[in-house]
LUMLUM-489408 format. One record per residue (C-alpha): x negated, y, z negated. Coordinates in steps of 0.5 Angstrom, whole numbers, padded with zeros to 4 digits, always signed. Example, Ala and Ser with C-alpha at 12.3 -4.5 7.8 and 13.67 -1.06 7.14 Angstrom:
-0025-0009-0016-0027-0002-0014
// end
This chain:
-0041-0063+0014-0047-0065+0017-0048-0062+0024-0051-0068+0030-0058-0064+0030-0059-0065+0023-0059-0073+0024-0064-0077+0026-0063-0083+0030-0067-0090+0030-0065-0094+0035-0067-0091+0041-0067-0097+0044-0059-0098+0044-0059-0091+0047-0062-0093+0054-0058-0100+0053-0051-0095+0054-0054-0090+0058-0055-0096+0064-0048-0097+0062-0045-0091+0064-0041-0092+0071-0039-0084+0072-0040-0078+0069-0034-0078+0064-0037-0084+0061-0043-0082+0059-0040-0075+0056-0036-0080+0052-0042-0083+0051-0046-0077+0048-0040-0076+0044-0042-0082+0040-0048-0084+0036-0051-0091+0037-0048-0096+0034-0054-0100+0031-0056-0093+0029-0060-0092+0022-0057-0085+0020-0063-0082+0015-0063-0075+0011-0065-0068+0014-0071-0068+0010-0072-0063+0003-0078-0060-0001-0074-0061-0007-0077-0056-0012-0083-0056-0009-0086-0051-0004-0091-0053+0002-0092-0047+0005-0100-0046+0003-0102-0052+0002-0110-0053-0002-0113-0060-0003-0120-0061-0009-0123-0067-0010-0129-0071-0007-0130-0076-0002-0123-0078-0001-0121-0072+0000-0126-0070+0006-0124-0076+0010-0131-0079+0009-0131-0086+0012-0136-0090+0015-0142-0088+0010-0141-0081+0014-0137-0075+0015-0136-0074+0022-0131-0070+0026-0125-0075+0028-0126-0078+0019-0124-0072+0018-0118-0071+0022-0115-0077+0018-0116-0075+0012-0111-0077+0007-0109-0069+0006-0110-0067+0013-0104-0073+0014-0101-0069+0008-0100-0063+0012-0097-0065+0018-0091-0068+0014-0091-0061+0010-0090-0058+0016-0084-0061+0017-0082-0057+0011-0085-0050+0011-0092-0053+0011-0097-0047+0013-0104-0048+0017-0109-0053+0014-0116-0052+0016-0122-0056+0014-0129-0055+0015-0130-0060+0021-0137-0062+0023-0140-0061+0029-0139-0068+0032-0137-0076+0031-0144-0078+0029-0144-0076+0022-0150-0074+0018-0153-0067+0016-0159-0062+0018-0162-0056+0015-0166-0052+0020-0166-0058+0025-0168-0063+0020-0165-0069+0018-0163-0070+0011-0158-0075+0012-0157-0080+0017-0151-0082+0022-0145-0087+0020-0144-0093+0021-0140-0097+0026-0138-0104+0027-0143-0109+0031-0140-0116+0032-0142-0118+0026-0142-0114+0021-0143-0105+0020-0149-0103+0023-0152-0096+0024-0149-0092+0030-0157-0091+0032-0157-0098+0033-0151-0098+0038-0153-0093+0042-0158-0090+0042-0162-0084+0038-0157-0078+0037-0158-0071+0035-0155-0070+0028-0151-0063+0030-0148-0061+0023-0153-0055+0021-0153-0053+0014-0156-0046+0018-0149-0046+0022-0144-0047+0017-0136-0047+0019-0131-0041+0018-0127-0041+0013-0123-0039+0009-0121-0047+0008-0115-0051+0004-0119-0058+0005-0124-0058-0001-0127-0064-0001-0134-0065-0003-0136-0073-0002-0142-0074-0008-0138-0069-0013-0137-0071-0020-0131-0068-0024-0136-0062-0027-0139-0060-0021-0133-0058-0018-0133-0053-0023-0140-0051-0023-0142-0044-0020-0147-0045-0015-0147-0052-0013-0145-0050-0006-0151-0046-0006-0157-0047-0001-0161-0044-0005-0160-0049-0010-0161-0055-0006-0169-0056-0006-0168-0057-0014-0162-0062-0013-0157-0057-0016-0153-0057-0010-0149-0062-0005-0150-0061+0002-0142-0061+0003-0141-0055-0002-0146-0051+0002-0141-0051+0008-0135-0049+0004-0138-0043+0000-0139-0038+0006-0141-0031+0004-0139-0033-0004-0145-0039-0005-0145-0039-0012-0137-0040-0013-0135-0047-0016-0130-0051-0011-0125-0050-0016-0126-0042-0016-0125-0042-0008-0118-0047-0008-0116-0043-0012-0117-0036-0009-0113-0039-0003-0107-0037-0007-0104-0044-0006-0097-0046-0007-0098-0053-0008-0105-0057-0009-0107-0064-0009-0112-0066-0014-0115-0073-0013-0121-0078-0015-0123-0073-0020-0127-0078-0024-0129-0083-0019-0136-0081-0018-0137-0079-0026-0137-0087-0026-0139-0090-0018-0146-0086-0019-0147-0091-0024-0144-0097-0021-0149-0097-0015-0154-0095-0018-0153-0102-0021-0153-0099-0028-0160-0098-0029-0159-0092-0033-0162-0087-0027-0154-0084-0025-0151-0084-0032-0143-0085-0033-0139-0077-0035-0138-0077-0042-0130-0077-0044-0131-0070-0047-0135-0067-0041-0130-0069-0036-0123-0067-0041-0126-0060-0040-0127-0061-0032-0120-0064-0032-0117-0058-0036-0121-0052-0032-0119-0055-0025-0112-0056-0027-0111-0049-0031-0114-0045-0026-0110-0049-0019-0102-0048-0024-0104-0041-0026-0100-0038-0021-0095-0042-0022-0096-0047-0017-0094-0054-0017-0098-0060-0015-0101-0068-0015-0106-0072-0018-0109-0078-0017-0112-0083-0022-0118-0087-0022-0119-0094-0019-0123-0099-0022-0129-0098-0017-0132-0105-0018-0126-0108-0015-0129-0104-0008-0132-0109-0003-0138-0105-0004-0139-0110-0010-0136-0116-0008-0137-0117-0002-0144-0121-0003-0143-0128-0008-0148-0130-0014-0150-0136-0011-0152-0134-0003-0158-0138-0002-0159-0144+0002-0164-0149+0001-0167-0155+0003-0171-0160-0002-0178-0157+0000-0176-0151-0001-0172-0152-0008-0178-0156-0011-0183-0151-0009-0179-0146-0013-0178-0150-0019-0185-0151-0020-0186-0143-0019-0181-0142-0025-0184-0149-0030-0188-0144-0033-0183-0139-0035-0178-0145-0037-0183-0149-0041-0183-0142-0045-0176-0142-0046-0177-0149-0049-0182-0147-0054-0178-0140-0056-0172-0146-0058-0177-0150-0062-0179-0144-0066-0172-0141-0067-0172-0136-0062-0167-0139-0058-0161-0143-0058-0160-0149-0054-0154-0145-0051-0159-0138-0049-0163-0143-0047-0158-0146-0042-0156-0139-0039-0164-0137-0039-0167-0143-0035-0168-0142-0027-0166-0148-0023-0165-0150-0016-0163-0154-0011-0162-0157-0005-0155-0153-0003-0153-0147+0001-0150-0144-0006-0156-0143-0010-0155-0138-0015-0159-0131-0015-0165-0129-0020-0164-0123-0024-0168-0120-0030-0162-0119-0036-0163-0113-0041-0158-0115-0045-0161-0122-0046-0165-0123-0053-0172-0119-0051-0177-0124-0052-0183-0120-0048-0188-0121-0054-0189-0127-0053-0190-0127-0046-0182-0129-0044-0179-0125-0039-0171-0123-0039-0169-0128-0033-0163-0131-0032-0159-0134-0025-0153-0130-0023-0147-0133-0024-0139-0131-0022-0138-0126-0027-0143-0121-0024-0144-0117-0019-0148-0114-0013-0148-0108-0009-0148-0108-0001-0155-0106+0000-0158-0112-0002-0155-0116+0003-0161-0116+0008-0166-0116+0002-0163-0123+0000-0167-0126+0007-0174-0123+0005-0174-0127-0002-0170-0122-0007-0166-0126-0011-0171-0132-0011-0178-0131-0012-0177-0124-0013-0173-0122-0019-0167-0118-0018-0168-0110-0023-0162-0108-0025-0161-0103-0020-0158-0109-0015-0153-0112-0020-0148-0110-0024-0148-0115-0030-0141-0116-0034-0144-0111-0040-0144-0106-0035-0138-0107-0032-0135-0106-0039-0137-0099-0039-0135-0097-0032-0127-0101-0034-0127-0097-0040-0129-0089-0038-0124-0090-0033-0119-0092-0037-0121-0086-0041-0121-0082-0035-0114-0085-0033-0111-0084-0039-0113-0076-0039-0111-0075-0033-0104-0078-0034-0103-0074-0040-0106-0067-0037-0100-0069-0031-0094-0070-0035-0096-0064-0039-0096-0060-0033-0090-0063-0029-0095-0066-0023-0095-0072-0020-0098-0077-0022-0101-0082-0016-0104-0090-0020-0108-0090-0015-0112-0095-0019-0106-0100-0019-0105-0100-0011-0113-0102-0011-0111-0108-0016-0106-0110-0012-0110-0109-0006-0116-0113-0009-0112-0119-0012-0106-0120-0006-0106-0115-0001-0101-0109+0000-0096-0109+0005-0097-0104+0010-0092-0102+0016-0094-0111+0018-0101-0111+0016-0103-0113+0009-0109-0108+0007-0114-0111+0002-0121-0110+0000-0125-0115+0005-0131-0112+0008-0130-0110+0016-0124-0115+0015-0119-0111+0010-0117-0106+0014-0117-0101+0008-0124-0100+0006-0128-0098+0011-0136-0100+0013-0140-0097+0007-0136-0102+0003-0134-0095-0001-0129-0090+0003-0123-0091+0006-0121-0093+0013-0117-0088+0017-0111-0093+0015-0112-0094+0008-0112-0086+0008-0106-0086+0011-0103-0091+0006-0106-0087+0001-0102-0080+0004-0096-0084+0003-0096-0086-0004-0097-0078-0005-0091-0077-0002-0088-0082-0005-0090-0080-0012-0088-0072-0010-0081-0075-0008-0080-0078-0015-0083-0071-0019-0080-0066-0014-0074-0068-0012-0076-0068-0004-0075-0074+0000-0081-0075+0006-0079-0083+0004-0072-0083+0005-0072-0077+0011-0077-0082+0015-0082-0077+0014-0088-0081+0013-0094-0084+0017-0094-0090+0020-0100-0095+0020-0100-0097+0028-0102-0089+0029-0110-0091+0025-0115-0095+0025-0120-0099+0022-0126-0097+0026-0129-0092+0029-0131-0093+0037-0139-0091+0036-0137-0088+0043-0133-0083+0039
// end
């Protein structure tokens, strides 16, 4: 039989009303013996078959709490693992230590020399650098003054799957050669050559989360426009890294939850700039058309000589109009190569192309009109297919290893797809992927807001309930949207 102390009641308003209606002590005592009339009785929280006493998180930027283009104290405190740990504390979870930064500015320094700048803030119309809002700041998070461990959060912004198993990835001695990650350096302490997974396993976790493994393996390719400078990790390499991590983390019998890889091209970093953002008056459009007349004439020459079809000529012809919505001009390496005839591979963009967010400041300077866009600014349909193919392969492996090891699987891919298509409901809010206004994606267009990370933590709790028989959701031990904002004040 359940005792009163093991019940949770919602509807405290009814208690307050009832108290004011009590006329004497006898009435009040009788009232206390009865639950509120309109209360919802929730079951007591149970852990099921999981042990949350020593929780460790390993992953990349989402795990670290990276948001608004930086890692800073308030964002770390709102990281989804820290939020999860607070829920786990209700059922035996222990202390969750994070490598907190020195302040809320963001950015990194080495010996006082800045190597990364501060975070972004909302400037009224869109994202702006923090220093544009409050003036110059001193970046206080210095790699020569690392935080003291041991830690429970091994989130490393920028880390790819194989980086997390690589020795020396957190060694300051390797930083100048590009073989180390500054955020990993803050985690290694007296063991600079230890890998991130070795550090995590050394904490002897009873429960772990493994999240966004594979995200950076495609994200680097995407943010560089698929120009080849940051290639997609092969499925073979990804599988090796994934298996190495899961084998190590489960070696002592620990249970855990793993998130799969979202379709990153749905993020606002790639969807904010339309393919046709250029307003032109008649005179400017005419001048641009005159500038491309020789190029367009070359296309007609190529068709006459059987080098191009009419369809190919139509695709490559550049034409501007008196309009608010002229399409950008880009260099497309997948077009038939006519460089030997002096004809470049130009075409105007279509709705199937995606453009990286940093391009937004360059379009007013003539990028996409007089200056054709290089590969690094655009993801063509062919490049998007490469990302999608790799993402599908990664997620197939993640699902298989989760099943084989009894891990909870969190379908972050489906969540982001829904957010991009229709939005996802969260306590009366509809979170979507629109930059600034959507509530899910932070000002950098890639990482989540505090509210987005809160939703992510609930998604992990739901998957944990399903797999291990806990009842975080049914007992009401989940986080609320109103406890997490979508923008951090510049004055933090």
